[in-house]
N, C-alpha and C positions, 0 to 999 in steps of 0.2 A: 765580754762573754768568751769563755774558752771554746776551743774547737769542739770538745766533747759535749759541752752544754748546747752548743748550736746544733750539732747533729742530733742530740737527744730531742731537742725542740722540734726539729723537722720530722723525726719519726713519730713523735707524739701527735703532731698536727695531721699527719697522714694516716693515723690509726682510726679512721672514720671512713665508711664506705662512700658517703656523699662527697667528701673532700677528695677521695681518690678518683671518683668519677669526674669531678671538676678538673683535676690535674690531668687525667687521661684526655679530656677534651682540649686542654691547653697545650698538650704535646703536639697537637695538629695545627693549631693556629690561635691567634688572639681573639678574644671575645669580650663583649660588653656584659655587664651584670644581667641586663634584661635578656640577652641572648643565651646566657648560661641558664637562667630560669626557664626559658622556653624549651631549651634542649632537654633539661632534666625534670621538667614539670615541677618546679619549686617556687614557693611564694617568695616575694622580694625580700621579706625580712629574713628568711632562711638563707637565701643567697648572700645577703649582706653579712650574716653571722659567719658563714663558712669562709667567705673571702677575707673577713677580718682575722680569722684564725690563721689562714694561710699567709696573709700579709705580715702578721706579727712574727711568724716563724721565718720570714724572709724567703718564702717560696715563690711569691708572685710580686709583680710590680704593676703599677697603673700609669697610663699615659693618656693625656687629654686627646680627643680626636682633633685632628687638624681642620676638619670640616665643620663639625658640630661641637663646639667647646663645652656644651652641657653633658656630653657623653665621654666616658673614659673606657679605654680598652685594657683588659687584664692580660698579662703575659707571664709565662714562667721565667724566673730568673735563669739565665743560661748556665750559671755555674752550679745550680742546686744539685743535680744528680751526679755531677763530677766530684763534688766534695762530700758526698755521703759515705764514701769508703773510708776505712781506717787510715791513719797516717802512713806514709811511706816507711819502709824498713831500710836502715842503713846498709849499704852494699858491703858484704863481707869480703875479707881478703881471699878466703877459700871456703868452700863448703865440703864438709866431710859427712857422708852418709854411713850410718852404722846399723847393722842388724846382727843377729847372733852368729851366723856362720860365714857371712860375707860371700855367700854362694848364690843368692837369688835376688832378694829385694834390694839390698844396697847396691848390688851390681847393676840391676835394672835402673835404679835411681841415678847412678853415675852416668850411664850412657844417655839417658833421657836428658839429664841436666846439660851434658855436653852438646846435645842437639838443640837446646833452647837458650843457652846462655854462654857467654864468653868468659864468665867468672870461673877461675880454676876450681876443680872438683876432684875428690878422691872418695874411696869407699874402704870400709874395714869391718871387722867383726869382733865380738867379745869372746867368741869361742870358734875360731876359724875352722872351716872344713878343709878337706884335703884338695878339693877342686871345685870349680864353679859348676853349679847344677846344670845339666844339659837342657832341662826344661826352660831355664832362664835364657840360655843361649839361643834356643829355638824361638822363644817368644820375641826376643829382641830382633832376631832375623825376620820374623813375620811382620815386624813393624819397620823394617828398613834400617835397623841399627845393628851394631856389632859389638859384642862383649869380647874383651881380650881374654880368651880362654887359656892363653899360654902363661898368664900371670896368676899365680896361686892366690887364694884368699889370704888376707893379712890381718894381724891383730891390731886393734885400735892403738895400742901403745907404740907400734912400729910406724904408724902413719900420722898420728895426730901431731900438729905443730901449733905453736902459739898463734892465736888469732883466728883459728878455724871456727867456723860456725858448725856445730855438731848437730846433725838431725838424725835421730833414731827412727828407723822405719819398721821396728817390731817392738812388741810390748816387753819381751824378755830383755832385750838390750836396754830399753829405757829404764826398766826396774833395776837392772844390775848396775847401771851407771848412776842411779839415783839422781842427784842434781847436777851431774857433770855434763849432761847434754843441754843444748840450748832450745831445741824444739823436738816435739815427738809427734810422729804420724803413725797412728795405729793401723797397720796394714796386715791383713791375714797372710799366714805363711802358705804359699802355693805348694811347697814341697810336701805338706801334710796330706794334700789331696793327690798331687802328682799328675793331674791331667793338664792338657794344653790349655783348656778353658780356665783352669785355676791360675796358671802362670799369666795368661792374657788378662785376667781380671786384676791381678796384682800389677801388671804393667799399666793398665788403664788408671788404676788408683794412684800409682806413682806419678803418671803423666798429668793427671788432673791436679794433684797437689802441687807439683812443680810449676805448672802453668799459672796457678793462682799465686804462688809465692813470688815467682819472677815478676808478675805484674805489679807487685807491691814494692819492689825495690826502687829506691830513690833514683831519679835520673842522674846520669853522670854530669 
């Protein structure tokens, strides 16, 4: 069975409220089938059916009681929830964040990445502005980070190197690059609104995306 088929089987088995209730109980401790029936007010034949589905999907295991060999205890397999996530992502040589102007979203992404990962990072734009947006600088400062405002925005062609993982953080850059980026995160342009709340919202969106992506990177 492939990893994808196994994961699909687990999700299919859990797509039932009763089986989810059984799994919820088992996250707290091991139970016999009769105990599960009593807790959930289920007939024994229904308990047997649902446990059979969970066992076929390799979600639970059964062990005989050391005291009463006629009784079995059901437990969650310890690896089940750890292996439901998609496969790890290979660690890139460097990450390059790209937006249109390289004045806000890609700049925020660069400093957030530096705060969360030791993997090299850079940022660029498809149509660079003359300077970093003050709203982005202020938002980064409010979150304890610092954008290098002395470095002017740069064009992607000046920054990109072989082996970069290119992540576009605006729709315009993604559509202009067509298939030349590797990942796209659709984040609203805070400069269109111009408020501190808009820049902070963009910061939080970037941080949430980066946190999730970093957690997917294969361990060294």
